[in-house]
N, C-alpha and C positions, 0 to 999 in steps of 0.2 A: 507180349505181357498179356499175362492173364487177368481174367475178372474174378470178382468174388464168387460170383453166381457160380462161374465155371469150378471153382474149387469146391464150393460147397456140394454140388450136383455130383462129386466124385466120391468114392467109398474111403474109408480110412487108409487101407492098404494101396489105392492107387495114390492117394495124397502122400504116403510117405516114399512111395517108387519115384513121384515125380520131384518129392523134396531132394531126395539123393541124386537124382539126375541134374537137377538146377545146381547142387552143390558142386558136382563135378565139372559143369559149365562154367561156373564161376571161378574155378582152380583153373581151369584152362585158360579163361578171358585174362585172369591176374597174370599167368605166366606170358602171354603174349603181348600184354601191357608192359612186361618187365623188359622184354626183349624188342621192344618198338615193333610188333608185329602186327598190333591192335589198330585197325583202321577207326573204329567208332568206339571212343571210351565211355560213353553214356550206355553201352549195352551192360557194362559191369553194374550201374546203378541200377538198371531194369531188371535184372536177375537178382539182385539184392533184394528187391522190392517184393518179387514173386516168392523169395524165399519167407520172408517176413509174414506175406499175406497168409502163405500155406501155414506156417507157424500158429500165427494169430487164429485160423479157422480150427486148426487142430485143438488149441487149447480153449476155444470157445466150447467145442464139443465136449472136452475133458470136464470143464465147469458144470455144463449143463446136465451132465448124467449123474 
């Protein structure tokens, strides 16, 4: 679980890289969930929230510029 402050300390490129990484993780988690191999389905929710957090901060920075 990432904190908003950690994300704000990242550069734009780092945020985009992390966002791509999280989207890949989400895909893998969904795949595991569909094949009944996922131990903790709450991980899906946590990754979705991290993706939303990063998108929100990127958007905030776009608006402020």
